[in-house]
MARLUMBA-192800 format. One record per residue: x, y, z of N, C-alpha, C in turn. Coordinates in steps of 0.1 Angstrom, whole numbers, plus 2048, in hexadecimal, padded with zeros to 3 digits. Atoms other than C-alpha are relative to their C-alpha. Layout:
BEGIN
XYZXYZXYZ/...
This chain:
BEGIN
7FD7FE80FD4A1A99047F87FD7F5/80D80280AD2F1AB8E98068057F2/7F980080CD3A1A28C87F38087F9/80A7F580BD281B28A87F77F97FE/808808802D081A48A27FC7FB7F3/80080D811D071868867F18017FC/810801803CE51938767FE7FA7EF/80080380BCD918385880580A7F5/7FF7FA80CCE718F83880980D803/7F57F67FBD051A584B8088007F3/7F3803808D1D1A982F80D7FB803/7F68027FBD3A1AA8438037F2805/80080F7FBD311888558007F77F4/7FD80980AD2A17983380E7FF7FB/7F37FF806D4918282680C7F9805/7F580C7F6D5C16E8457FD7F47FD/80280A804D4C1538378077FA7F5/7F780280BD6015281880F7FC807/7F68027FAD801508307FE7F480D/80680D7F5D6C1318458107F87FF/7F78067FED8C11B83E80E806804/7F37F87FADA81358487FF80480F/8037FF7F1D9713B8677FE7F880A/7FF80E7F9D9111A8728127FC7FE/7ED8017FEDBC11786C802809809/7FA7F97F9DC01338807FA7FA811/8088087F5DA912289B8097F3805/7F880B7FFDBE10489580B80380B/7F57FC7FBDDD11589A7FF80280E/7FE7F87F2DD21288B97FF7F680D/8068097F8DC510A8C780F7F6804/7F28097FEDE90F58C380480A809/7F87F87FADFC1168CF7FE80080E/8027FF7F0DEA1188F18007F3805/7FB80C7FADED0F28F680F7FF803/7F08037FFE120F68F080780B80D/7FC7F87F4E1411390B8007F8809/7FF8097F1E100F792680E7FE7FF/7F28057FDE340F191D807803809/7F77F97F6E441099337FC7F680B/8038067F3E310FB94F8057F2804/7FA80F800E380D794780F802804/7EF7FF800E5D0E094480380680F/7FB7FC7F3E5F0F39667FC7F7808/80780C7F9E490D59768097F5801/7F9809802E640BD96980E805807/7F77FD7FBE820D19747FE802810/8017FF7F3E750D89977FE7F4807/80280D7F8E690B799E8077F47FB/7F780C803E7F09F98E8108047FA/7F47FF804EA00B198080680480E/7FA7F97F2EA80C39A27FF7F480B/80180A7F5E9D0A49B780D7F67FA/7F5805809EB508F99E80C8037FE/7F47F9808ECE0A59958097F87F6/7F880580CED30969757FD80C7F4/7FE7F580CEDD0B095C7FD7FC7F3/80180280CED909A93F7F07FF7FD/80C7FC807EB409B9427FE80F802/8047F2801EB30C29468048067F5/7FD7FD80BEC70C39277F47FB7F4/80A80380AEAB0B09147F8808801/80C7F77FEE900C192580080E7F9/7FF7F0806E9F0E391A8008007F3/7FB7FF811EA80D98F67EE7FE7FB/811802803E800CB8F67FA80D801/8047F17FFE750EF90580280B7F7/7FB7F580EE891038EA7F97FF7F8/80480480BE7C0F08CE7EF801803/80D7FF803E590F18D87FE811802/8017F1804E5C1178DD8028067F1/7FC80080FE6D1188BA7F18007F9/80C802807E4E1078AC7F380A807/80C7F47FCE351208C180480A7F9/7FE7F2807E4713E8B27FC7FC7EF/80480380DE4112C88F7F38017FD/810801801E1E1258947FB80E803/8047F2800E161498A180380A7F1/7FB7FB80BE291558817F57FC7F5/80880480BE1314086A7F2804801/80B8007FDDF414887E7FD8137FC/8027EF803DFC1728788017FC7F1/7FF7FD80FE0616C8547ED7FC7F7/80E805803DDF15A8517F680C800/8097F3800DCE17986080380C7FA/7FC7F1809DE319284E7FA7FD7F4/80480180FDD818382C7F57FE801/8137FF7FEDB117E83780180C802/8017F17FFDB31A38448038077F0/7FD7FB811DC41AC8207F27FE7F9/809804808DAC19A8107F38047FF/80E7FA7FED8E1A38217FE80F7FB/7FD7EE807D991C981C7FC8037F2/803800810D9C1C37F67F47FE7FC/80B807807D7E1AE7F07F180C805/8097F57FAD6B1CC80780080F7F9/7FD7F0802D7B1EC7FA7FA8077F4/80B7F880CD691F07D97F3801801/80D7FE7F9D491E87E97FE80C807/8007F57F6D4E20180780080C7F8/7FF7F4808D5A21B7EC7F48057FD/80A80080AD3B2167D77F680480D/8088007F3D242147F8801811805/7FE7F47F7D352368087FC8097F6/8057F6808D322477E87EF7FF7FB/80C800802D0F23E7E07FA80980F/8057F77F4D0824E80680080B802/7FD7F47FED1926C8017FB8047F3/8087FC80BD0626F7E07F3804801/8128007FECE326C7EF80080780F/8027F67F3CED27F81280C80A800/7F37F97FDD0D28F80D80280B80D/7FC7FD7F2D1728C83080E803801/7F17FC802D3C2908238067F380A/7FA8057F7D4527383A8027F27F6/7FB80980AD5025D81980C7FB807/7F180B7FCD742558258007FA80C/8008057F4D6A24B8467FD7F1800/804813805D5C22783880D7FC7FF/7F5806802D7B22282880B80180C/7F98007F1D8F22C84C7FA7F5806/80480C7F6D7921385B8047F47FC/7F680E805D831F884480B7FB800/7F18037F8DA61FD84B8037FE80E/8038057F1D9D1FD8708007F2802/800811800D901DB86C80B7FA7FC/7F6807805DAB1CE85980E7FC80E/7F57FC7F6DC41DC8717FC7F680D/8038097F4DB11CB8907FF7F27FA/80380B803DAD1AB87D8137FC800/7F1800802DD41AB87580980580A/7F97FD7F4DDF1B78978017F7808/8008077F3DE71A78BA7F4802804/80E7FF7F7DC31B58C77FA7F07FA/80680B808DB51968AF8027F580A/7FA80C7FADCB17A8C27FC7FE80F/8077FD7F2DBE1888E57F37F9802/810807801D9A1788DA8027F37FE/7FE8117FEDAB15B8CC8047F880B/7FC80A7F5DB914F8E97FA80180D/8077FF7F4DA415A9057F87F5803/80880C7FBD8C13C9028097F6802/7F780D7FCDAC12590A80580080D/7FD7FE7F2DAE13492D7F77F4808/80480C7FAD9811693B80B7F37FF/7F980B801DB00FD93180B803807/7F67FD7F3DCB10D9477F97FE80D/8058007F6DB511095F7FB7F2805/80580C7FCDA80EA96180F7FC804/7F58077F8DD10E296580180580B/7FC7FA7F5DD40F89817F87F980B/80A80B7F6DB50E398F8077F4806/7FD80D7FEDC50C598880F80180B/7F87FD7F8DE20D199D7FC80180C/8068017F5DD10DD9BA7F28067FE/80D7FA7FFDAB0E79BF7FF80D803/8007F77F8DB51009D580880B7F6/7F67F980ADCF1119BB7F38047F4/8087FE80CDB410C9A07F380B805/80B7FA7FDD9711E9B480680D803/7F67F37FEDB313E9BB7FE8047F3/7FD7FD80DDB913D9967F18027F6/80B7FD805D9313D98D7F780C807/8067F67FAD881579A580A8107F7/7F57F5806DA716F9967FB7FE7F3/80580380ED991649747F380B7FC/80D7F97FBD7517497E80280B800/7FE7F07FCD8219498D8048047F2/7FD7FA811D9419B9697F88017FA/80980180CD7618F9557F680E809/80B7F37FBD611A796E80380D7FB/7FB7F3801D791C29688018067F1/8037FD80DD771BE9427F38047FC/80D7FF802D501BD9417FE811806/8047F07F9D511DF95880880E7F4/7FB7F5808D681EF93D7FA8047F7/80C80280CD521E89207F2807805/80D7F77FDD341F893480580B803/7FC7F57FDD4721493E80780A7F6/7FB7F880BD5722091F7F77FD7F3/807801812D402139027F880D7FD/80A7F5804D2723090380C80B7FC/7F57F5803D4524A9078087FC7F3/7F87FF80BD5A23C8ED7F77FF7F4/8087FD80CD3C2388D47FB80C7FF/8077F2805D3025B8DA8118087FB/7F47FF802D582628D78068027F3/80080180DD5A2558B87F78077F5/8067F580AD3D26A8A880480C800/7FC7F4802D482888B680D8027F5/7EF7FE807D6D2828A57F88007F2/8057FE80ED5827B8857FE8117F9/8037F7802D4729C88680B80B801/7F87F9804D642AF88D8087FE7F7/7F9802810D772A28707F98067F7/8097FC80BD5D2AA8597FE80F803/8037F17FFD582CE86980F8057FD/7F17FD803D812D08667FF8007F1/7FC7FF80DD7F2C78417F78087F8/80A7F5802D602DC83C8098117FE/7FD7F0802D722FB84480C8037FA/7F280080AD962F18377FB8047F0/8017FE80FD862F08147FC80E7FD/8037F4803D7E313818808807802/7F67FA7F8DA032081F7FF80D7F8/7FE7F4805D9E33D8087F580A805/8087F57FAD7F34F81680280180D/7FC7FD7F2D8934883780B809805/7F77FA800DA83568327FE8107FA/8057F8803D983718217FA80C809/8057F77F5D833808398007FB80E/7FD8007F6D913768557FA7F680E/80B80D7F7D7C3538658037F6807/7FB8077FDD9834186A8007FD813/8018007F0D973488947F57FC804/8128027FBD723448977FC7EF7FC/80280E807D733238818087F780B/7F88087F4D8E3158967FD7FF80B/8068037F4D7E31C8B67F47F6802/80D80A805D5F30A8A78037F1802/7FE80C800D712ED89E8097FC80B/7FC8077F4D832EA8BE7F97FC80C/80C8077F7D662EA8D37F87F57FC/80580C800D592CC8C280E7F4800/7F7807800D7E2BB8BF8027FE811/8008007F1D802C68E77F87F3803/80D8087FDD612B38EA8077F0800/7F780B800D742958DD8057F8804/7F48017F9D912988EC7FA7FC80E/8048057F4D7E2969107FB7F7801/80880C800D6727A90680C7F5800/7F680C807D882658FA80A80080F/7FA7FF7F5D9827191B7F97F880C/80C80A7FAD7A2669308037EF7FE/80180F803D7A24392080F7FA801/7F08037F9DA12429268057FC80D/7FE7FA7F4DA024D9467FC7F480A/8058107FCD8722E94F8077F67FD/7F980D806D9A21593B80F7FE807/7F37FE7FBDB922094B8027FA80D/7FE8047F3DB021B96D7FB7F07FE/80380F800D9E1F996480C7F47FD/7F280B805DBE1EC95280B7FD80B/7F68047F2DD41F59717FA7F980A/8028087F7DC01E79858017F07FC/80180D802DBC1C797280F7FA800/7F48067FEDE41C696D8057FE80E/7FB8027F5DE91CB9917F97F3809/80580B7F9DD21B099A8057F67FC/7FC809807DE119898180D7FD807/7F38057F4E0319B99480080080B/8008057F5DF61999B47FF7F1803/80580E7FEDE417A9AC80B7F37FE/7FA80D804E0216A99C8097FC80C/7FD7FF7F3E141729BC7FD7F880C/80A8077F5DFA1649D28017F27FB/80280D805DF91449BF80E7FA804/7FA8047FCE1A1409C68047FB812/8038007F6E161489E87F77F1806/80980A7FDDF812F9EC8067F17FB/7FC80D802E0A1139DA80B7FF808/7F58047F7E291159F27FA7FB80D/8078057F3E0F110A0C7FC7F17FE/80380E802E010F29FB80D7F6800/7F180C800E270E39F68027FE80F/7FD8027F2E2E0E9A1C7F67F5807/8068097F9E100D7A247FD7F17F7/7FF812804E170B8A0C7F88047F4/80D80280BDFC0BF9F58028037F2/7FB80280BE0E0C69D68118037FF/7F38027FFE320C69CA8078107FC/7FB7EE803E490E89C48027FF7F3/800800810E480DE99D7F38067FA/8117FC803E200E399E80280F807/8027F17F9E261029B38048097F4/7FA7F4808E3C1149967FA7FC7F5/80C802807E2510397C7F4808802/80B7FA7FBE0811098980280F801/7FD7F3803E1413398B8018077F1/7FF7FE80EE1E1329687F37FF7F8/80C802805DFD12695F7F680C803/8097F47FBDEC13F97280380E7F9/7FF7F480ADFD15B95C7FA7FB7F1/80780480ADEF1469417F28057FB/812801800DCB14694A7FD811803/8027F4800DCC16A95380480C7F3/7FC7F780ADE01799357F98027F7/80B7FF808DC517691B7F480C807/8077F57F9DB018B93080180D803/7F67F67FDDC81A39398028097F2/7FF7FB812DCC1A49127F680B7FA/80B7F7805DAA1AD90C7FC80C805/8017F07FEDAA1CA92280A8087FA/7F67F4808DC81D89117FC8047F3/8087FC80DDB81D88EF7F38037FE/80D801800D981DE8FB7FD8107F7/7FF7F180BD9D2058E97FF7F87F4/7FE80380BDA11F58CA7F87F37FD/8068067FFD8A1DE8CE7EF8047FB/8077F7800D701F78D47FD8087F4/8017F880DD7920C8B67FF7F67F2/80380980DD7A1EC89D7F17FE7FD/80B805800D581E38A97F48097FB/8067F2802D4C2088A27FF7FC7F2/8027FD811D5920787D7F97F7800/80A80B805D491E68797F08037FF/8117FE800D281F18827FE80A7F6/8037F580CD2B21186A8007F67F5/7FE80880BD371FA8517F47F77F9/80D809800D1C1E08567F280B7FE/80A7F6802D011FF8577FF8057EE/7FF7FB80AD0E20B8387FF7F97F4/80080D80BD121EC8227F17FC800/810804802CED1E582B7F780A7FC/8057F6808CE22068238028017F3/7FD7FD80FCF02078028087F17FD/7FE810807CF11E07F480A8007F3/7FD801812D051D67D47F57FA7F9/80A805807CEB1D47BA8037F77F6/7FB805809CEC1B97A07FF80B7F4/8017F680DCF41CC77E7F67FD7F7/80E80380BCD51D276A8067FC7F1/7FF80680FCD31C174580780D7FC/7FD7F580ACE31D872E7F78057F6/80B7F7807CD01EF71A8038037F3/7FE7FB80BCD21FB6F6808810802/7FE7F07FECE721F6F37F68097FD/80B7F8801CCF2396F880280D7F5/7FF7F780BCC62516DB80080E808/8027F37FBCBF26E6F67F0804801/8117FE7FDC9526D6F7801800813/8027FD7F1C8F27C71D7F3801804/8107FD7FBC6F27972E8027FF811/8037FD7EFC672877527F37FE803/8108037FFC4627975E7FD80380F/8027FB7F6C3828B77C8067FF80D/7F48027FAC5728D78C7FF80A80E/8007F57F2C5929B7B380F7F9805/7F38047FCC7B29A7C380380D809/8007F97F9C8D2A97DE8107FE803/7F28047F8CB52A97EF7FC7F5808/80380C7F7CB82867FC802803810/7FC7FF7F3CB42848217F780C807/8057F37FEC9B2A48217F17FD7FE/810807801C742A18257FF80B7F7/8057F680CC712C380C8037FC7F5/7FE80280EC6B2BB7E980180E7FA/7F97F0806C7D2D77D57F87FE7F1/80880380FC6B2C77B27F37FD804/80F8097FBC472BE7B37F77FF7F1/80A802811C332AF7928068077F4/7FE7FB80CC482B87788017F27F8/80480780BC3E2A97588078087F3/7FD7FB810C502AC7348057F37F8/7FC80A807C5F29A71A8098077F1/7F67FA808C7F2A07038027F67F4/7FB80A80CC832936DD8127FF800/7F3800803CA82886D680480D7F8/7FA7F5806CBC2A56CD7F8810802/8037F47FDCA72C16DC80980480D/7F87F87F6CB52DB6F27F580680B/80E7F87F5C9F2E771280980B809/7F87F97F6CA73027257F780280A/8088037F5C9D30574880180E80A/7FF7EE7FAC943277597F780080F/8067FD7F1C8A33177F808806809/7FB7F97F9C943437998067F880B/7F980C7F7CAD3357B57F57F780B/8068087F6CA13187C87F18007FC/80A804808C863137AE7FD7F07FE/7FC810804C922ED7A98087FE7F4/7FD80580BCA62F078B80B7F8803/7F580B7FDCC72E079B7FA7F2800/80380E7FECB32C47A87FB7F87F5/80280680DCA22BD78580D7FD7F8/7F7805807CC32BD7768087F3806/7FC8077FACD12A478F7F77F4800/80680C801CB328E78A8027FC7F2/7FD80580DCB928B76580F7FA7FD/7F4809806CDD27F7667FD7F380F/80080B7F7CD126578680780580B/7FA7FF7F4CE32787A27F77FF80B/80B7FF7F6CC427C7B77F67F67FD/806809804CAB2637BA7F180B7FE/80B7F97FDC8626E7B47F87FA80D/80B8047F7C6A26C7CC7F57F77FC/80A80680AC512667B48008057F4/8007F980DC4C26679180D7F77F9/7F680980AC6625877680780A7FA/7FA7FE80AC812627618067F67F7/7F880E80FC8B24F7428078067F7/7F97FD810CA22517268007F37FA/80180C80CC9923D7087F57F6804/80B80C7F8C7822E71D8047FD80B/7FC8067F5C8F22173580380A80F/7FB7F97F1C9222E75E80E804800/7F27FF7FDCB123B7648087F180B/7F980A7F9CB521F77F8027F67F9/7FE80B80ACB120576380D7FD7FC/7F27FD80ACD320F75680B7FC80C/7F48007F6CF520676580780C7FF/7F87F0801D0222476E80F8017F9/7F4804808D272187627FC8017EF/803803810D162107407F58107FA/8057F680AD0122F73B80680E804/7FA7F57FDD1724874A80780A7F1/7FE7F880CD2A24D7277F98087FC/8087FC80BD0B2567177FA810809/8097F57F7D0327273480E80C801/7FB7F47FCD142947357FD808805/8067F97F3D112A975680880A803/7F57F57FCD1F2CD75F7F880880C/8037F67F5D142D478480480E801/7FA7F47FBD142F579280B7FF805/7F07FD7F7D2E2EE7A98097F67F8/7F7809808D4C2E379280B7F9808/7F88087FAD602C97A280A7FB7F3/7F5807806D832BF78F8067F6808/7F88087F6D942A279D80E7FF801/7F17FF801DBA29E7A58017F47F5/7FD807808DC829278780280B7F2/8007FA80EDCE29E75F7F68067FF/80D7FB806DBB2B674F7FB7F47F4/80580B808DB82997357F97FB805/80880D7FADAE27F74E7F3807805/80E7FD7FCD9329775B7F78027F4/8067FE80CD8629E7397FA7F07FB/803810806D862747307FA7FC80A/8068037F7D762717518047F580C/7F680D7FAD9525B75F7FD7F37FB/80280C805D8A24074680D7FE7F9/7F8803807DA023272D80080D7F7/7FD7F4805DB124F71E7FD8027F3/8007FC813DA725A6F780480D7FF/7FC7F27FEDBA2786EF7F78067F3/8057FA807DA727A6D07F2807801/8107FA7F9D8427C6E380680C809/8007F77F5D952926FD80280C7F8/8017F1804D9E2AF6E57F38007FA/80E7FC806D7D2A96D17F9809809/80C7FB7F4D682B16F180780A804/7FC7F57FFD812CD6F97FF80C7F4/8037F180DD7E2DF6D77F28017FF/80F7FE801D572D96DB7FB80A80B/8077F67F4D572EC6FB80A80C802/7F77F3806D703056EB80A80380D/7F27FF7F4D8C2FF70A80C7FD7F8/7F4807804DA62ED6F180980B802/7F37F8802DBB30D6EB80580180E/7FD7F97F4DB93197108097F4806/7FA80B7F9DC42F671A80D7FF7FB/7F0804808DE22F570180980F807/7F97F97FBDEC3187128067FE80E/7FE8067F2DEE3067338117F8800/7F28037FCE152FE73F8027F17F8/7FD80D809E122D87377F27FD7F7/806804808DF42DA7217F07F4804/80C80C7FBDD92BC7258057F780B/7FC80A7F6DF12AC73D80380780C/7FE7F97F4DF12CB7547F67F6809/80480A7F6DEB2B97787F680C806/8087F87F8DCE2C878C7FE7FB80E/7FE8047F2DCD2CC7B17F47F9807/80D8057F9DAF2C27C87F78097F8/80A7F8804D912CF7B780380B7F3/7F77F580CDA72E479A80380C806/7F87F07F8DB23017B280A8067FB/7F67F6805DCC30A79F7F98077EE/8037FA80ADB33127817F280C805/80D7F47FDD993317807F07FA801/80F806800D7332B7837FF7FF7F3/805800813D6F33175D8087F47FA/7F980B805D893187537FF7F5805/80580C7FAD7F2FF7697F07FE7FA/80C801807D5C30475C8007FC7F2/7F980580FD692FF73A7FD7F3800/7F8809802D7D2E07407F27F5801/8098097FBD5F2D07527F37FF7F6/8097FF80DD482D97358047F77F8/7F980980CD622C671D7FD7F5807/80480D7FBD5C2AA7377F67FB7FE/80D801805D392A97317FD7FB7F2/80180280DD3C2A970F80A7F87F9/7F780C807D5528B70C7F77F47FD/80680E806D4D26E6F87F18017F8/809801808D3127C6E57F0800808/80D8097F9D122757017F68077FA/80E7FC806CF02786F77FA80A809/8067F57FACE528B712807806809/7F47F87F7CF52A67217F580B809/8057F67F6CEA2BD74180B807805/7F67F67FDCF72DD7477F9809809/8037F97F7CF32ED76780580F800/7FB7F07FECF93157658107FE7F9/7F0804803D1A30B74E80680C7FC/7F97F3804D1E330745800809810/8007F77F1D1E33C76C80F808801/7F67FD7FFD4334276A8068057F6/7FA80180CD4B34874780080F7FB/7FF7F1806D5536B7367FC7FD7F0/80680180CD4A3737148067F97F5/7FA80980CD6335E7017FA7F3805/80680D7FAD563427187F47FD7F9/80D7FD803D3334A70F7FF7FF7F1/803804810D383486E98037F37FE/7FC80D801D4C3286ED7F17F7802/80D8077FCD2A31B6FF7F58017F7/80B80080AD143276E78027F87F1/7FC80780BD273166CA8007EF806/80380A7FCD292F86DD7F37F87FF/811806800D022F26E27FE8037F1/80080280DD002FD6BC8067F27FB/7FD80E809D162DE6B27F87F5808/80980C7FBD032C86CD7F38007FB/811802807CE02D06BD8067F87F2/7FE80480CCF32C969B8017F07FE/7FC811801CFF2A76A87F27F9806/80C80A7FECDA29D6B48037FC80E/7FD8027F3CE52A06D97F4807807/80B7F97F9CC92A56F480980880A/7FB7F47F3CD32C470A7F5804808/80B7FA7F4CC12CE72880B80D808/7F67F07FECD12F57317FA80680A/8057F87F3CCC30475780580D7FB/7FB7F3804CD33277507F980D805/8097F6802CC834975980480F7F8/7FB7F480ECDA35E73A7FB7FA7F7/80A7FF80CCC436671C80A7F97F5/7F980480FCE035F7028047F37FE/7FF813803CE533770B7F17FC7FD/80E804804CBE3367057FE8017F2/8027FD80CCC13416E27FC7F37F6/7FE809809CC331E6D37F97F7808/80880A7FBCA930D6EC7F57FE7F5/807808807C932F56DD7EE805808/80D7FF7F1C772F86FC80880480D/8007FA7F0C7830971D7F87FD80B/8068047F5C6F2FB73C80080C80B/8017F97F6C663147567FA7FF80E/8028047F3C6A30E77B7FA80B80B/8047F67FBC563217957FE7F9813/8048097F2C5A3147BE7FF7F07FC/7FF80D800C632F07B07F87FD7F7/80C802808C432F07998028057F2/8017FB80DC3F2F47737FA80A7FD/80A7F4807C353187667FC8007F4/80380180BC3830D7468087F67F7/7F7808808C472F672C7F98017F3/8067FF80FC452F870580F8077F7/7F57F9807C583066E780680D804/7F57F37FBC733216F07F980A7FD/8077F2805C6033D6DA7F4801807/80B7FB7FBC3F3376E980080280C/7FC7F97F1C4A33A70C802809803/7FB7F17FEC5B3577077F88097FD/8067F6808C423666F37F27FF80D/80D7FD7F4C2735A71280680B80C/7F97F67F7C4136C72780380F7FF/8027F0805C4038C71580F8027F9/7F37FD800C6638970B8057F97F4/7F880680CC7B3826EB80C7F9806/7F880B7FDC973656EF80D80F805/7F27F77FECB43836EC7FD80F80A/8067F47FBC9E39F6FF8027FC814/8048007F3C9738A72080A80280B/7F57FC7F3CAB3967407F97F680A/8058057F2CA837775480780180F/7FE8007F4CA937677A80A7F8803/7F48097FFCC436578B7F97F2807/80380B803CC033F7878057F6809/7F980D7FBCD932B79B7F87FC80E/8068077F6CD03157B77F77F47FD/80580C7FFCBD2F87BF7F28047F8/
């Protein structure tokens, strides 16, 4: 059995140090429980060697009352031990929940692997292992040598048989680990991939239904899931064979020890009481090893969960909160920035350099794949730069506490994601609900009247991703969310892609009001009407700057007036 590596700085190992006294208490309870488990053997020894030979019922009654008392005490100790580990497990999960949530969020933000929920499941799995019976098998296992020593004290031959049996069971446990470890590890990885595949497919249920894709996608998912089932069955079959062998061996040894004990009693080398007590102790020697085999799958799953969590927390350690900075005015500086999607080698944005004064409106133009959405993600700190700097009021975005900077940033991504909750909660970014600011943001986005026409108005509940709203409605509510709290920097990525003429007019009015309020706005769009109010334009081509300057000069250089320019498709990164 290989325990998780205790490497320097391992967050989970370090956390266990906070519960050292509780774990020491569990160890003390375990020691006392295992010492008291000698009581049944001593009771049988006294009954066979004293009570039966003396025919003394008083001694029998006294011994029986004492042994019942000891069993009650053992039960109480077991309960207290369980209470301790349950509370340690719960406290451990509570102390790590927020940290794991944050680390999973950061990994999903950087890698978009879709496995953010797996980390929380891993933490729950660890807690269930710690608070379940599997952990006690590991606590009890080191105590079997004590029972073995008592058997040797009865008779060396009996001790040798018990030792041989214990070694055989240990060998079976090691064999089980070696034969199933690789298979269970692969099965766990395949299961994660299968779950992610199913989630991504079911997320697009409407398209799948409309185009008759369900059968093909279901077969594709089942091919992956079938691989997981095959691997799981392979590991389970191997473990079942070894577990059955171990169980049969244990039962056989317990019978053989009685036979050997009887032979030793006939030869006068031990008493009948020792024979019975030795048989009971033989069961105590072999039981922890047998229990380890029974919980091996739980142990393997918990170990894999620990390894995934440890890797996650090492990759995304909790950083100390930076020093608070003054409220930003909206002065934006992009200095020789190159960047691309995290985890990919190709940079989709190269050597971009420009400056915006507070209150200016920048329009970003370019064909699909020119790097516009990459730039939008950089400006709000969603993606990191590979080189260069993005500064807000002179400070790099990484120097700001995201929780402190967030209220001063408004962001409308291309893919609109409204979260489960009310419309008011979505607009207020799920913070403290300020009804006045919610309505102000909705009015600024031109969506107030639309919301009032919904069944419960601002209290209308949204499903996952706001599936009960149209694309245009979701986009306008998301715009209100971006404008909530009057942020100093607002980045809008294709904010009019789903809007009708009324929505376009509302967006134009919102931009005019933002300019009047002195807010810095970066507008990624391919529609000419939205650029009429731009102070500056940035033209991107294949990730590089093709032009930057006053809007009129850039459009003049391109040979078109603002109201005449038929821009090409501009979505994408």
